[in-house]
C-alpha positions as CSV (number, residue, x, y, z in Angstrom):
1,M,8.8,-2.9,-2.2
2,R,5.5,-2.1,-3.7
3,R,3.3,-4.4,-5.7
4,Y,0.3,-3.4,-7.8
5,A,-2.7,-5.4,-9.1
6,G,-2.4,-5.5,-12.9
7,A,0.2,-4.0,-15.1
8,G,-1.8,-0.9,-16.1
9,G,-4.2,1.3,-14.2
10,L,-2.8,2.9,-11.0
11,S,-6.3,3.1,-9.6
12,A,-6.1,-0.5,-8.6
13,A,-2.7,0.0,-7.0
14,M,-1.8,-1.7,-3.7
15,L,0.7,-0.2,-1.3
16,I,2.8,-2.8,0.4
17,V,3.6,-2.0,4.0
18,V,6.0,-4.1,6.0
19,V,5.6,-5.4,9.5
20,Q,8.5,-6.8,11.5
21,A,7.9,-10.2,13.0
22,C,8.9,-9.1,16.5
23,D,6.8,-6.8,18.7
24,S,9.7,-5.0,20.4
25,P,10.7,-1.5,19.3
26,A,13.6,-1.3,16.8
27,S,16.9,0.2,18.0
28,P,17.6,3.7,16.6
29,A,21.1,2.4,15.9
30,A,19.9,-0.7,14.0
31,D,22.3,-1.7,11.3
32,A,21.4,-0.6,7.8
33,G,21.7,-4.2,6.6
34,M,19.2,-5.3,9.1
35,V,16.9,-2.5,8.0
36,E,17.0,-3.8,4.4
37,Q,16.5,-7.4,5.6
38,S,13.4,-6.3,7.5
39,L,12.0,-5.1,4.2
40,S,12.5,-8.4,2.4
41,P,9.7,-10.1,0.5
42,E,9.5,-12.7,3.2
43,A,8.3,-10.2,5.8
44,S,4.7,-10.0,6.7
45,L,2.8,-7.6,4.5
46,I,-0.2,-5.3,5.0
47,Q,-1.8,-3.9,1.8
48,I,-3.4,-0.5,1.7
49,P,-5.4,0.1,-1.5
50,F,-4.9,3.2,-3.5
51,D,-8.4,4.3,-4.4
52,P,-8.8,7.9,-5.8
53,S,-12.4,8.0,-4.8
54,S,-11.6,7.4,-1.1
55,F,-9.7,10.6,-0.6
56,V,-11.0,13.4,1.6
57,A,-10.6,17.2,1.3
58,H,-8.5,17.8,4.4
59,I,-5.4,16.3,6.0
60,D,-6.1,15.9,9.8
61,N,-4.0,12.9,10.7
62,P,-3.0,13.8,14.3
63,Y,0.7,13.1,13.6
64,L,0.7,15.2,10.4
65,P,-2.1,17.8,10.4
66,Q,-1.8,19.9,7.3
67,T,-4.2,22.9,7.9
68,P,-4.0,25.4,5.0
69,G,-2.4,28.6,6.1
70,T,-0.2,27.0,8.7
71,V,3.5,27.8,8.6
72,Y,6.1,25.7,10.4
73,R,9.6,27.0,11.0
74,L,12.5,24.7,11.9
75,R,16.2,25.5,12.6
76,S,19.3,23.4,12.2
77,E,23.0,24.0,12.4
78,T,25.0,22.4,9.6
79,P,28.6,22.4,8.5
80,D,27.7,25.0,5.9
81,G,25.9,27.3,8.3
82,V,22.5,27.9,9.9
83,E,19.5,26.5,8.0
84,I,15.9,27.8,8.5
85,N,13.3,25.5,7.0
86,V,9.9,27.2,6.3
87,I,7.1,24.8,5.5
88,T,3.8,26.4,4.4
89,I,0.6,24.5,4.0
90,T,-0.9,26.3,1.1
91,R,-4.5,26.6,0.0
92,D,-3.6,25.3,-3.5
93,T,-4.2,21.9,-4.8
94,K,-2.8,19.8,-7.7
95,V,-4.8,17.0,-9.3
96,I,-2.7,13.9,-9.6
97,L,-4.1,10.4,-10.5
98,G,-7.6,11.8,-9.9
99,V,-6.8,13.1,-6.4
100,A,-6.7,16.8,-5.4
101,A,-3.5,16.9,-3.4
102,T,-2.6,19.7,-1.1
103,V,0.4,21.8,-2.2
104,V,3.0,22.1,0.6
105,H,5.7,24.8,0.0
106,D,9.0,23.8,1.6
107,Q,11.8,26.4,1.5
108,V,15.3,26.1,3.0
109,F,17.3,29.3,3.8
110,L,21.1,28.9,4.4
111,D,22.4,31.9,6.4
112,G,19.4,33.9,5.1
113,E,19.8,32.9,1.4
114,L,17.2,30.6,-0.3
115,S,19.0,27.3,-1.1
116,E,16.1,24.9,-1.7
117,D,12.6,25.6,-3.0
118,T,10.2,22.6,-3.1
119,F,6.5,22.0,-3.7
120,D,5.3,18.7,-2.2
121,W,1.9,17.1,-3.0
122,E,0.1,15.3,-0.2
123,A,-3.5,14.0,0.4
124,Q,-5.3,11.9,2.9
125,D,-7.5,8.9,2.3
126,G,-10.7,8.2,4.2
127,Q,-8.9,5.9,6.6
128,G,-6.5,8.7,7.7
129,N,-3.4,7.6,5.7
130,V,-1.5,10.6,4.3
131,W,-0.2,9.8,0.8
132,Y,2.7,11.4,-1.0
133,F,2.3,12.1,-4.7
134,G,5.7,13.7,-5.4
135,E,7.6,16.9,-5.4
136,D,8.9,19.7,-7.6
137,S,12.3,20.4,-6.0
138,R,14.9,23.0,-6.9
139,E,18.3,23.6,-5.5
140,I,19.4,27.2,-5.7
141,E,22.8,28.9,-5.6
142,N,23.2,32.7,-5.9
143,G,19.6,33.0,-6.9
144,Q,19.9,30.6,-9.8
145,V,18.4,27.0,-10.0
146,V,21.3,24.6,-10.3
147,S,19.5,21.3,-9.9
148,T,16.0,19.7,-9.9
149,E,17.3,16.3,-8.7
150,G,14.8,14.4,-6.7
151,S,11.7,15.8,-8.5
152,W,9.0,13.3,-9.4
153,E,5.3,12.9,-9.8
154,A,3.1,9.9,-9.3
155,G,1.9,8.5,-12.6
156,V,4.9,9.8,-14.5
157,N,7.8,7.6,-15.7
158,G,6.7,4.7,-13.6
159,A,6.5,6.6,-10.3
160,R,3.8,5.6,-7.8
161,P,2.3,7.3,-4.8
162,G,3.7,6.5,-1.4
163,I,2.6,7.0,2.2
164,I,4.2,9.7,4.2
165,M,2.2,9.0,7.4
166,L,0.1,6.0,8.4
167,A,-3.4,6.4,9.9
168,H,-2.4,4.0,12.7
169,P,1.4,3.7,13.0
170,K,2.6,0.8,15.2
171,T,6.1,0.0,16.4
172,G,8.0,-2.0,13.9
173,L,5.7,-1.1,11.0
174,G,7.6,-0.2,7.8
175,Y,6.2,1.5,4.7
176,V,7.3,3.1,1.4
177,Q,7.2,6.9,1.3
178,E,8.5,7.6,-2.2
179,D,8.4,5.2,-5.1
180,A,10.1,6.9,-8.1
181,P,12.7,4.4,-9.4
182,D,16.2,5.8,-9.5
183,V,14.9,9.2,-8.5
184,A,13.3,9.0,-5.0
185,E,13.1,5.7,-3.1
186,D,12.5,6.7,0.6
187,R,11.4,4.2,3.2
188,A,10.3,4.6,6.9
189,K,9.7,2.5,9.9
190,A,8.0,3.4,13.2
191,L,10.3,2.9,16.2
192,S,8.2,4.2,19.1
193,L,4.9,5.8,19.9
194,K,6.0,7.0,23.4
195,S,8.9,9.3,22.6
196,E,9.4,12.5,24.6
197,V,10.7,15.6,22.6
198,D,12.0,18.9,23.8
199,V,12.4,21.6,21.1
200,P,12.3,25.4,21.1
201,F,8.6,25.4,20.3
202,G,7.8,23.2,23.4
203,S,7.9,19.9,25.1
204,F,5.8,16.9,24.0
205,D,5.3,13.3,24.9
206,H,3.7,10.3,23.3
207,C,5.3,11.2,20.0
208,L,5.9,9.0,17.1
209,Q,9.5,8.3,16.3
210,T,10.4,7.0,12.9
211,M,13.6,5.9,11.2
212,E,13.6,7.1,7.5
213,W,16.2,6.4,4.8
214,S,16.6,6.2,1.1
215,L,17.6,3.2,-1.0
216,L,19.6,5.6,-3.1
217,E,21.7,7.0,-0.1
218,R,23.3,4.0,1.7
219,G,24.4,4.7,5.3
220,V,22.2,7.8,5.8
221,R,19.4,7.5,8.2
222,E,17.1,10.1,9.8
223,H,15.1,9.8,13.0
224,K,12.0,12.0,12.9
225,F,9.5,12.9,15.6
226,Y,5.9,13.6,15.0
227,C,3.8,14.7,18.0
228,P,-0.1,14.4,18.2
229,G,-1.9,17.5,17.3
230,V,1.3,19.3,16.3
231,G,3.0,17.3,13.5
232,F,6.7,17.2,12.6
233,V,8.8,18.7,15.4
234,E,12.3,17.3,15.1
235,E,14.8,15.4,12.9
236,V,18.2,14.0,13.9
237,Q,20.7,12.1,11.8
238,P,22.5,9.5,14.0
239,K,24.5,8.5,10.9
240,G,25.4,10.4,7.8
241,G,26.0,13.8,9.2
242,R,24.5,14.1,12.7
243,I,22.5,17.1,11.8
244,S,19.6,18.1,14.0
245,S,16.5,20.2,13.0
246,E,14.1,21.5,15.6
247,L,10.7,23.1,15.4
248,V,10.9,26.8,16.4
249,S,7.5,28.2,15.7
250,I,4.0,27.5,14.2
251,T,2.0,30.4,12.8
252,H,-1.2,30.8,10.9
253,T,-2.0,33.1,8.0
């Protein structure tokens, strides 16, 4: 899905973003095959250049503000028990491809026990696009790391940075979030900019609704909601599990 100028330097990379031909919002129940077809090479393309010199120090995209010291807590009920997802925007950075990416610490607790421990690397360019440079992910059982599946870093083993949030999302706009071949190949598409969301943390309107999926997990789709000035507030899976995760609190340290 992504094409780059030249076979070598990543600094000249171009992110390929896909726009549907129609202007009407996509249905949340859209068939997976139609999703893949909408991301075909024949679709209209918008190119966003990856330029390390264009990045800024802070992530203030209204749909995904990442202020250091902010802690988001989400809750979901799963077949295995209650999950609490704690997302901490740290004050640490990691330099990847010449960009000082913010380190986001993402922990999942299943019935009070740590089950996933991940460090994500994100940064914003001067236009407001939030890029994703990879993750160090660990699955934990009984206090022991049992898997690091899904871990990747842009610039390593052919992996390239993706975009986790566009500066100006529009209905029908699709984009590549993760581009690590055979490791992480996530895609997303904006479905609506007028969604209303009611979660334990509060009620919001004019939220961005996306459909997100992985080319490595056929049939699993997630609908995520990002609200202006707040960020990620809810995730539902209409297919592949029907699990819902809701924002419970936001604190600052």
